[in-house]
Structures are given as structure tokens and as C-alpha cells.
NUVEX-612801 format. One line per field, with one value per atom (N, C-alpha, C): residue number from 1; x, y, z. Coordinates in pm, whole numbers. Atoms other than C-alpha are relative to their C-alpha. Example, Ala and Ser with C-alpha at 12.3 -4.5 7.8 and 13.67 -1.06 7.14 Angstrom:
# NUVEX-612801
nr	1/1/1/2/2/2 .
X	89/1230/90/-82/1367/-77 .
Y	-119/-450/120/-119/-106/109 .
Z	0/780/0/-6/714/73 .
//
This chain:
# NUVEX-612801
nr	1/1/1/2/2/2/3/3/3/4/4/4/5/5/5/6/6/6/7/7/7/8/8/8/9/9/9/10/10/10/11/11/11/12/12/12/13/13/13/14/14/14/15/15/15/16/16/16/17/17/17/18/18/18/19/19/19/20/20/20/21/21/21/22/22/22/23/23/23/24/24/24/25/25/25/26/26/26/27/27/27/28/28/28/29/29/29/30/30/30/31/31/31/32/32/32/33/33/33/34/34/34/35/35/35/36/36/36/37/37/37/38/38/38/39/39/39/40/40/40/41/41/41/42/42/42/43/43/43/44/44/44/45/45/45/46/46/46/47/47/47/48/48/48/49/49/49/50/50/50/51/51/51/52/52/52/53/53/53/54/54/54/55/55/55/56/56/56/57/57/57/58/58/58/59/59/59/60/60/60/61/61/61/62/62/62/63/63/63/64/64/64/65/65/65/66/66/66/67/67/67/68/68/68/69/69/69/70/70/70/71/71/71/72/72/72/73/73/73/74/74/74/75/75/75/76/76/76/77/77/77/78/78/78/79/79/79/80/80/80/81/81/81/82/82/82/83/83/83/84/84/84/85/85/85/86/86/86/87/87/87/88/88/88/89/89/89/90/90/90/91/91/91/92/92/92/93/93/93/94/94/94/95/95/95/96/96/96/97/97/97/98/98/98/99/99/99/100/100/100/101/101/101/102/102/102/103/103/103/104/104/104/105/105/105/106/106/106/107/107/107/108/108/108/109/109/109/110/110/110/111/111/111/112/112/112/113/113/113/114/114/114/115/115/115/116/116/116/117/117/117/118/118/118/119/119/119/120/120/120/121/121/121/122/122/122/123/123/123/124/124/124/125/125/125/126/126/126/127/127/127/128/128/128/129/129/129/130/130/130/131/131/131/132/132/132/133/133/133/134/134/134/135/135/135/136/136/136/137/137/137/138/138/138/139/139/139/140/140/140/141/141/141/142/142/142/143/143/143/144/144/144/145/145/145/146/146/146/147/147/147/148/148/148/149/149/149/150/150/150/151/151/151/152/152/152/153/153/153/154/154/154/155/155/155/156/156/156/157/157/157/158/158/158/159/159/159/160/160/160/161/161/161/162/162/162/163/163/163/164/164/164/165/165/165/166/166/166/167/167/167/168/168/168/169/169/169/170/170/170/171/171/171/172/172/172/173/173/173/174/174/174/175/175/175/176/176/176/177/177/177/178/178/178/179/179/179/180/180/180/181/181/181/182/182/182/183/183/183/184/184/184/185/185/185/186/186/186/187/187/187/188/188/188/189/189/189/190/190/190/191/191/191/192/192/192/193/193/193/194/194/194/195/195/195/196/196/196/197/197/197/198/198/198/199/199/199/200/200/200/201/201/201/202/202/202/203/203/203/204/204/204/205/205/205/206/206/206/207/207/207/208/208/208/209/209/209/210/210/210/211/211/211/212/212/212/213/213/213/214/214/214/215/215/215/216/216/216/217/217/217/218/218/218/219/219/219/220/220/220/221/221/221/222/222/222/223/223/223/224/224/224/225/225/225/226/226/226/227/227/227/228/228/228/229/229/229/230/230/230/231/231/231/232/232/232/233/233/233/234/234/234/235/235/235/236/236/236/237/237/237/238/238/238/239/239/239/240/240/240/241/241/241/242/242/242/243/243/243/244/244/244/245/245/245/246/246/246/247/247/247/248/248/248/249/249/249/250/250/250/251/251/251/252/252/252/253/253/253/254/254/254/255/255/255/256/256/256/257/257/257/258/258/258/259/259/259/260/260/260/261/261/261/262/262/262/263/263/263/264/264/264/265/265/265/266/266/266/267/267/267/268/268/268/269/269/269/270/270/270/271/271/271/272/272/272/273/273/273/274/274/274/275/275/275/276/276/276/277/277/277/278/278/278/279/279/279/280/280/280/281/281/281/282/282/282/283/283/283/284/284/284/285/285/285/286/286/286/287/287/287/288/288/288/289/289/289/290/290/290/291/291/291/292/292/292/293/293/293/294/294/294/295/295/295/296/296/296/297/297/297/298/298/298/299/299/299/300/300/300/301/301/301/302/302/302/303/303/303/304/304/304/305/305/305/306/306/306/307/307/307/308/308/308/309/309/309/310/310/310/311/311/311/312/312/312/313/313/313/314/314/314/315/315/315/316/316/316/317/317/317/318/318/318/319/319/319/320/320/320/321/321/321/322/322/322/323/323/323/324/324/324/325/325/325/326/326/326/327/327/327/328/328/328/329/329/329/330/330/330/331/331/331/332/332/332 .
X	-109/-425/-36/29/-493/94/-107/-314/-52/15/-299/-31/-22/-202/46/-72/-68/114/-109/272/49/-20/298/-46/14/140/100/-94/406/132/-103/642/62/24/529/2/3/553/177/-160/945/60/-25/940/-57/74/764/118/-56/953/-128/104/750/-9/-36/738/-94/57/598/29/4/525/-67/73/422/83/-25/485/82/-74/788/35/0/807/101/-63/1003/-64/79/831/140/-51/999/-59/70/946/87/-93/1057/-130/66/974/44/-2/933/-115/104/722/-49/51/515/-47/21/552/-49/62/433/12/60/304/110/-105/519/-42/37/535/-30/-18/557/-155/180/192/-45/59/-77/28/-27/97/94/-121/287/112/-161/672/13/-4/738/175/-136/1082/30/-7/1238/124/-117/1454/40/-34/1443/-19/27/1477/-2/-8/1396/-70/55/1333/-16/-1/1194/-55/55/1073/-170/140/695/-97/103/414/29/-43/533/80/-99/823/-61/94/603/-43/21/463/119/-164/843/-3/-58/897/-112/77/575/2/-33/660/125/-116/1018/-20/32/885/-63/15/684/55/-116/987/8/-6/898/102/-113/1157/-108/45/1023/88/-117/1182/-123/63/1023/48/-21/1009/-92/63/950/94/-63/1077/23/28/1197/123/-64/1393/160/-145/1788/18/5/1808/13/-67/1905/-87/115/1558/10/-52/1645/103/-109/1936/-9/16/1819/-92/101/1532/98/-114/1830/52/-50/2020/-68/62/1720/-28/27/1664/130/-159/2039/-14/-6/2001/-118/97/1683/23/-31/1861/-85/60/1673/37/-34/1712/-42/60/1742/12/-22/1809/-128/132/1439/-39/18/1486/31/-46/1490/30/-45/1637/-29/76/1482/66/-24/1610/-135/108/1276/-128/99/1100/52/-40/1126/-59/28/1133/-156/129/795/50/-20/849/-126/74/592/71/-84/735/-123/106/524/71/-73/563/-84/90/470/51/-36/449/-63/67/408/-38/120/150/-68/71/-4/57/-39/35/-49/64/24/18/-21/134/18/-66/207/37/-34/410/66/-38/450/57/-86/695/-29/65/561/-23/81/482/-73/113/196/-35/37/262/81/-37/281/127/-144/610/33/-43/806/16/8/825/111/-111/1203/1/13/1135/-90/65/862/35/-45/1030/106/-66/1301/-69/96/1034/-50/56/889/88/-87/1215/73/-12/1325/-145/99/961/29/-5/985/143/-105/1348/6/28/1203/-99/106/948/-17/-13/1080/42/-24/1165/-118/68/885/-141/145/525/-105/108/318/56/-35/281/-116/85/132/36/20/17/3/34/88/-13/46/-83/-58/58/-70/-43/54/-171/133/-119/192/67/-81/253/24/-93/468/-64/64/167/-117/109/-76/-85/72/-339/68/-62/-97/110/-63/157/-79/97/-109/-13/38/-223/109/-88/95/94/-62/218/-62/138/-107/0/6/-82/141/-104/294/-56/21/161/-116/91/-137/40/-64/94/109/-135/330/-95/112/-8/103/-48/140/-110/118/-117/11/-12/-187/-93/89/-319/37/-22/-399/-57/16/-375/-48/33/-573/-11/23/-612/-89/108/-856/37/-55/-655/-22/26/-658/-84/78/-901/-92/94/-1122/116/-81/-782/53/-83/-669/-121/68/-848/66/-52/-835/110/-79/-652/-73/88/-701/-30/73/-745/40/4/-836/-27/33/-849/-24/23/-996/-86/46/-1115/-154/136/-1486/-4/-17/-1374/17/-58/-1194/-150/106/-1491/-125/124/-1739/18/-51/-1533/21/-46/-1407/-149/114/-1781/-104/96/-1967/-122/125/-2213/-2/58/-2389/53/3/-2278/18/39/-2446/132/-76/-2138/-68/93/-2424/-70/101/-2602/69/-89/-2448/-68/10/-2670/14/-105/-2509/153/-109/-2201/31/7/-2268/-43/40/-2427/146/-48/-2138/180/-113/-1838/-22/12/-2051/-1/23/-2075/155/-110/-1706/86/-107/-1546/-62/66/-1792/84/-23/-1681/179/-126/-1283/8/-2/-1335/90/-92/-1152/-28/27/-1125/-29/11/-1153/-31/14/-1279/31/7/-1161/-10/7/-1298/43/-29/-1151/-89/154/-1420/48/-15/-1220/-29/14/-1371/-65/81/-1595/79/-113/-1323/8/-24/-1299/-115/99/-1537/91/-21/-1456/-65/86/-1632/89/-72/-1482/-115/52/-1671/-143/181/-2012/-30/61/-1990/113/-103/-1910/-9/-37/-1803/84/-66/-1722/71/-41/-1501/23/-34/-1519/163/-106/-1255/41/-20/-1076/-3/45/-1120/171/-170/-750/-13/-2/-626/72/-73/-563/64/-90/-291/29/-20/-227/-42/46/-405/83/-85/-127/60/-70/26/-105/88/-255/-7/42/-348/100/-136/21/-13/-9/7/-103/120/-328/55/-108/-189/89/-139/105/-16/29/-27/-86/59/-308/81/-53/-92/104/-49/101/-67/120/-199/-53/31/-298/115/-91/15/27/4/-13/-134/92/-356/-80/86/-523/-134/120/-905/-18/11/-1020/-66/51/-1176/152/-112/-806/80/1/-702/-38/88/-950/37/-22/-937/148/-161/-536/58/-11/-537/-58/59/-777/41/-38/-606/133/-200/-243/-60/-4/-414/-28/31/-565/89/-136/-225/77/-84/-30/-31/88/-273/35/-30/-168/121/-144/166/5/-11/252/90/-115/388/-30/-6/419/103/-87/548/-36/49/558/-76/35/377/119/-111/578/-75/48/540/-41/66/530/-112/133/287/-119/121/56/-30/-8/145/-106/75/15/-119/116/-282/-112/71/-389/-55/16/-347/-101/122/-542/-147/150/-849/-52/115/-892/72/-15/-773/-113/119/-1156/-8/2/-1081/78/-93/-822/-95 .
Y	-76/1889/96/-98/2237/35/-65/2348/105/-95/2654/-38/61/2505/-131/146/2183/39/8/2321/-52/22/2326/-143/159/1965/-92/75/1818/40/-27/1996/-105/61/1825/-158/197/1451/-10/6/1533/-47/42/1477/-131/106/1146/-104/129/791/-109/75/525/-170/170/131/-37/70/-77/-155/119/-418/-127/62/-691/-48/131/-901/129/-110/-676/-99/73/-794/77/-52/-753/-14/-39/-583/-18/32/-741/42/-47/-561/-56/34/-679/81/-37/-415/3/59/-465/68/-13/-486/-157/133/-772/84/-47/-740/-168/131/-1124/-102/131/-1441/-163/100/-1729/-123/156/-2029/-86/114/-2264/-15/14/-2158/122/-125/-1902/83/-95/-1653/114/-52/-1360/-6/9/-1302/135/-134/-1030/9/-20/-863/88/-54/-744/113/-72/-415/93/-63/-310/-117/113/-526/96/-101/-328/-84/59/-430/92/-145/-215/-70/46/-262/1/30/-401/-54/13/-458/107/-115/-335/102/-95/-190/134/-85/25/129/-68/154/88/-46/229/162/-159/449/84/-160/655/65/-63/739/95/-71/837/115/-141/1064/89/-113/1244/80/-54/1312/-50/64/1109/-140/103/809/-139/133/451/-96/126/138/-108/128/-198/-131/86/-476/-147/123/-828/-95/118/-1179/-42/38/-1247/-131/178/-1613/108/8/-1642/-26/63/-1631/101/-122/-1415/120/-82/-1272/126/-78/-1164/114/-108/-1023/131/-141/-792/102/-99/-661/97/-69/-592/98/-148/-386/129/-93/-227/96/-72/-102/125/-67/18/158/-122/225/104/-98/390/56/-60/469/21/83/257/-82/89/83/-161/170/-307/-44/61/-335/-72/82/-493/-91/118/-756/-138/177/-1143/-59/81/-1346/-133/120/-1701/-88/103/-2008/-120/61/-2133/66/-53/-1922/6/-85/-1771/127/-121/-1435/44/-47/-1274/77/-77/-1183/12/-25/-1016/53/-27/-1023/36/-62/-813/32/-12/-823/113/-113/-506/40/-59/-404/96/-171/-26/10/5/55/-71/72/-240/-111/100/-496/-124/144/-864/-95/99/-1068/26/2/-1149/-132/89/-1407/24/-9/-1482/-79/106/-1669/38/-31/-1680/-136/84/-1886/139/-99/-1752/-110/72/-2015/93/-98/-1850/-33/5/-1779/-117/33/-2002/37/-57/-1993/76/-101/-1839/72/-97/-1663/124/-97/-1481/40/-56/-1436/87/-85/-1297/165/-80/-1070/88/-28/-979/87/-95/-864/141/-123/-628/123/-88/-458/53/-52/-421/84/-59/-272/141/-137/18/102/-55/101/132/-106/356/123/-91/581/31/-77/576/60/-121/794/-52/55/550/-146/140/165/-47/72/34/-148/133/-334/-20/-8/-370/-162/175/-743/-13/33/-904/-148/101/-1265/-69/69/-1399/-82/105/-1533/94/-47/-1268/49/-63/-1123/-115/94/-1339/88/-44/-1311/34/-27/-1340/108/-98/-1098/151/-172/-818/21/5/-890/61/-52/-831/116/-148/-539/120/-102/-378/29/11/-425/112/-81/-270/180/-136/29/74/-117/123/19/-57/129/116/-103/370/128/-103/573/30/-17/515/-61/49/494/-138/93/230/-28/-5/206/-134/134/-117/8/44/-246/-153/139/-559/-69/99/-858/-137/74/-1163/-92/117/-1415/73/-109/-1123/77/-122/-933/56/-22/-928/-32/20/-980/113/-123/-592/96/-77/-479/115/-113/-135/59/-67/20/138/-86/361/59/0/343/-130/117/35/16/-25/56/-98/117/-216/73/-37/-185/-42/60/-277/-178/146/-632/-45/53/-708/16/-83/-525/-113/58/-746/-151/160/-1088/4/-4/-974/-17/-5/-926/-104/95/-1161/90/-72/-915/70/-62/-744/130/-145/-397/101/-100/-131/158/-118/133/136/-133/374/20/-43/367/17/-52/561/-88/78/357/-119/101/56/6/-28/213/53/1/326/-113/159/-34/-14/56/-187/41/-48/44/26/41/82/-141/141/-290/-61/14/-314/37/-97/-30/-88/58/-227/-97/84/-533/9/-1/-439/110/-128/-167/101/-75/65/153/-92/403/60/-87/518/-139/68/296/80/-105/438/-101/95/253/9/-30/270/-38/35/261/46/-40/301/124/-151/545/75/-64/631/90/-75/782/-95/29/750/36/-36/711/-11/28/760/-12/20/684/5/6/788/59/20/708/48/-16/680/108/-110/1005/-42/-4/948/94/-96/1147/-46/63/1052/116/-103/1219/-54/111/1124/6/-9/1054/110/-106/1327/-71/68/1277/3/-10/1152/-65/117/960/-88/160/607/-48/77/460/-152/92/172/0/-9/145/-90/78/-109/73/-76/19/118/-105/298/11/28/131/25/-12/136/162/-127/511/56/-66/574/-32/29/383/88/-84/574/173/-182/943/-3/3/834/-35/92/667/134/-123/1000/107/-140/1245/-64/48/996/7/-52/1045/122/-106/1389/38/-5/1367/77/-105/1550/-45/56/1559/-114/90/1241/52/-52/1480/40/-17/1564/-121/122/1203/-56/64/1071/115/-56/1352/14/5/1374/-139/172/975/18/17/993/85/-93/1269/-63/108/1057/-82/114/756/45/-77/923/14/-65/1058/-108/110/774/-93/55/622/27/-34/808/-60/55/663/-171/125/295/-55/83/43/46/-10/39/132/-135/435/29/-86/640/113/-149/936/115/-99/1274/127/-66/1468/173/-149/1828/8/26/1705/25/32/1593/186/-183/1950/115/-80/2156/-31/23/1978/13/-8/1969/141/-106/2308/95/-20/2360/-66/49/2132/-38/14/2110/85/-100/2425/8/-24/2438/-68/105/2152/49/-33/2354/96 .
Z	2/1372/-104/69/1241/-101/101/933/-96/70/737/-183/127/385/-12/1/239/-35/27/196/140/-143/604/25/-46/583/-84/79/312/58/-67/515/112/-97/813/-22/35/640/27/-7/641/157/-144/1028/47/-64/1022/-26/41/1019/46/48/911/-1/57/972/-56/84/707/6/-25/767/-93/136/502/-89/109/190/-119/126/-10/-82/115/-347/-109/122/-679/-84/97/-952/-101/112/-1276/-152/98/-1588/-160/154/-1987/-85/61/-2188/-144/116/-2563/-117/94/-2890/-22/52/-3040/-188/129/-3443/-69/86/-3534/95/-55/-3437/8/-4/-3321/-99/88/-3568/85/-106/-3277/74/-77/-3133/-33/29/-3210/116/-111/-2941/-51/55/-2998/32/-47/-2953/-4/-55/-2749/-5/47/-2857/130/-138/-2514/-42/-6/-2549/117/-105/-2207/151/-91/-1859/116/-88/-1536/144/-127/-1157/89/-90/-909/145/-114/-553/-11/1/-523/96/-114/-307/133/-136/59/-70/16/-105/-99/99/-351/143/-127/1/25/-50/91/-79/119/-224/-1/-19/-194/119/-125/169/-9/23/66/-100/122/-218/56/-58/-13/133/-134/243/99/-77/474/10/-8/618/15/-45/603/30/-40/707/-13/39/563/145/-116/845/-82/42/617/-27/52/507/-123/127/197/-3/19/62/-33/30/67/-126/136/-280/-96/48/-587/-35/2/-618/152/-141/-232/-7/36/-316/-100/59/-548/49/-71/-350/119/-96/-73/-85/86/-351/-81/55/-469/94/-124/-117/-18/7/-127/-107/96/-453/25/-11/-352/149/-99/-35/146/-84/167/113/-82/494/-50/17/472/136/-173/879/2/-49/884/-91/130/568/115/-19/744/-107/70/512/52/-10/485/-71/118/363/-15/16/390/-103/78/157/-140/112/-164/-24/36/-260/-119/104/-431/-103/134/-811/-65/105/-1048/-143/74/-1362/-130/56/-1589/-190/120/-1963/-94/21/-2159/-161/149/-2546/6/5/-2558/100/-136/-2360/76/-62/-2309/82/-82/-2045/-70/59/-2224/116/-49/-1945/134/-149/-1579/73/-71/-1403/113/-172/-1036/35/-77/-852/167/-143/-458/61/-89/-187/126/-82/56/138/-134/336/140/-100/685/42/-53/837/84/-107/1042/100/-125/1390/12/-53/1382/-60/89/1093/72/-78/1283/129/-116/1601/-1/16/1449/-69/50/1246/132/-140/1595/60/-108/1758/-121/83/1457/13/13/1455/154/-118/1843/46/22/1752/5/54/1587/54/-50/1813/32/-77/1993/-82/50/1673/-84/99/1460/41/0/1419/-76/55/1257/-34/84/1124/-94/128/806/-18/-15/790/-178/116/404/-35/-16/375/-155/99/39/5/-17/197/-62/33/129/91/-162/493/109/-107/656/93/-132/868/7/-64/1068/100/-79/1312/141/-103/1618/-14/23/1479/3/2/1428/137/-136/1771/78/-88/1946/-68/81/1700/71/-34/1771/153/-122/2142/35/7/2148/-77/50/1904/97/-59/2123/145/-111/2447/-27/14/2279/-76/67/2117/-162/162/1755/-62/88/1505/-93/89/1284/-121/107/921/-78/47/736/-185/107/384/-35/-6/382/-96/96/183/79/-72/275/141/-83/464/146/-126/756/29/-4/714/130/-110/1024/117/-130/1246/33/-56/1248/110/-92/1566/31/-43/1713/-54/90/1434/-24/26/1356/-156/115/958/-63/19/790/-136/133/371/-79/106/197/-101/111/-162/10/28/-268/-11/-13/-348/98/-149/-38/91/-105/167/-23/24/-11/38/-24/36/186/-187/433/43/-48/524/-49/45/303/-33/56/206/-132/131/-132/7/-25/-157/-135/67/-418/27/0/-470/-33/-5/-588/79/-111/-278/126/-94/-26/137/-152/246/-7/-23/146/54/-44/169/162/-159/541/39/-55/603/38/19/511/111/-43/651/180/-147/1025/36/-33/1027/-2/-11/952/129/-89/1192/151/-96/1445/41/-45/1422/26/18/1378/137/-89/1671/-63/87/1400/65/-2/1436/-109/136/1049/-89/149/744/-100/126/421/-90/99/125/-110/78/-171/-121/71/-473/-151/176/-822/-76/75/-1051/90/-67/-798/115/-106/-548/108/-138/-198/82/-122/107/133/-157/478/111/-105/762/134/-160/1113/62/-127/1424/-61/83/1191/-95/117/992/-110/147/589/-50/114/348/-149/107/1/-75/86/-241/-138/113/-615/-83/97/-853/-47/97/-1025/-170/138/-1435/-52/49/-1541/-137/81/-1844/62/-78/-1666/-132/71/-1799/28/-108/-1509/101/-139/-1220/115/-93/-1085/92/-106/-743/34/-54/-686/142/-129/-385/89/-113/-223/17/13/-314/111/-91/-142/145/-172/195/53/-26/173/49/-33/156/153/-105/413/128/-131/682/37/-51/692/27/-25/709/131/-125/994/90/-95/1162/37/-32/1153/87/-40/1315/-90/98/1022/-8/6/946/-80/110/777/-137/119/503/-63/92/417/-30/45/457/-122/137/200/-110/101/-8/-85/70/-75/0/56/-91/-118/109/-331/-169/115/-555/-39/31/-519/-93/35/-622/-144/118/-933/-74/57/-1005/-30/27/-1012/-136/107/-1260/-136/168/-1559/-42/20/-1536/-59/52/-1726/157/-92/-1466/153/-156/-1070/43/-46/-985/145/-126/-656/-55/23/-620/-11/29/-751/110/-135/-412/-78/51/-605/-91/124/-886/137/-76/-585/102/-46/-373/-67/117/-688/-30/41/-728/103/-121/-351/17/-7/-327/-117/107/-685/13/-31/-593/168/-142/-169/45/-112/-42/88/-59/51/125/-73/304/111/-142/523/74 .
//
């Protein structure tokens, strides 16, 4: 798709409806301060002054998609428990659909509780199951996904290895999407890494790439990055591989042609959730059939911006648009 400016791109985002399939979680925060050591053990006492719950995992991708003006729909399985009710309430509070949620008596809801003192992240406590879905839960989830297919313009697999996604589900949904010419993007984890065949964009980070391909990759050697992304693209029969390289930025390989975009200099406060922002921005660009340069450069810019904030936060659309017009105009 040929565009004249980023204002047009961001306006076109508003026309998109995106289905996110994957592991939705609850991000729980205990904000406070540490002023003394416990007399019971040599550990700090964290004095809590604020408690906060937010959508996490695939839920953070929803918030990023919504922040960019598009309409996100989540299809996921949560526990029929108090934390699941909190996720449901968070979706309602954020004016997001709850229609694609399956509540299961067989699972607990994933919760990541972060303990933060000032600007320091002290500890994270996880409650979760990573067992595969039972037959009934998977059948219900697939039925939900199929019901949304006629109205969406893109699908994101947001995989955190918590069991919602498996090889069979990937294969069935991909077949449906190809039939309807709906682009698929993937934010992978280890367990299903090589199951995502024939997708439009596959976005691993360097650690996931090394583990998934079982190869050593020197991120400072372009020849290594070319070799690894070529190999993965061939194995998956994927249209494009977008490799995130942390402080080295982003590299995209589409049909064998690679280009790397360095990270912008930032005051990094917290990298939590940056990958969710990157896949969200990239997916909307793919849905609009934008060039690989714009997909990678705009995603890279967005990922850096959210790292300037403490905790997991969605991208600020106006801030991203302003920076895109400032730094990326030459790509149009």
C-alpha cells in the first residue's frame, strides 16, 4: 500500500478490526517503598501505598491495538476464578469486548504480580498453569475464533507458552485465515516455535530465535542474522521474519531481503511489555499491506518509546505519530 504520510497511516488504523489469540493475563502491581530490613529474615520490608491491576500478556497487545485506534478482540481461555473475573472487569473498564473469553473450571487465571519500590522492580510472583487446553475448552475456543473470522482484518497469535495455543489450533486457524486472505502475525514462544507455518510476519527476539533454531547467532554479524532469518523463513514458509534485537533495534527479512533499523537513544526505565507494543504496531501495518521498511521502523520506534515508562503500558498513539513524522518520513 502506497501512503503519503504517517497521518494517513494512523487514520487508516482506525478502520481495522484485529483478532488476538493467545494467553491473556492479569498484571498486578504493588507500588510502595522500602525503608527497613525485616527483623524476621534479611529481606526488605516493602510498604505498599498503591495496588493496581492491569491487563497483561495478550491483554497488553489489546491495549496497544486500541491505543492506536483499531478495534481489538481477544480470544483466550481464563480460569473461572476471582482473577478471571478481574480480567473480565478490566476488559469492560477499558471498553474492550469480553465476547471471545472462555471461562474454564479446569484452569487458573495467569497472574504476574510485580512488587515495585519507587522506580525499582524488586520481585515478581507468578500464578499460572501451562498445561494444554482440554478438549472442551479448545473446541469452544475454536468456535469463538471462527465466529469472528468474517469481520476481522488481521490475526495475532500472542503466545506465552501457557497452553492456550497448540499446533492443532495454529493449523486450523491458519487454514481459515488463508482461505479468507486474512494476514497472520506471530509473537512466539519456545513450545510452538516451529508450528507457525505460512504466516505473514513472525516476530521472535534473539533468545527465542537461538532456542527455536538451536543455533548460535552473533547479533553483531549481519551474515549470521541473514543466515538465521533465511533458515527460519524457509522452515516456516513465512512471508517475513522480524527479529527484535533489544538495544540493537529490529531486523526484518522479507522474501530473503533484509534490513536492520537501529534502536533510537532512549532513557530506558522498564522493558516490560515492549514486545507486545512491537507486535501490535507491526500487525496493524501488515494489515494495511505497508512496506517491510515501514513495518519494522515504526514497530522499532514504538518499542523504544514504551520502555521510557515504568511498568507495562500501551503506546501513546499521538506520541508515536509525532516521532514517526520526525524520524521516519524518509521511508514514505
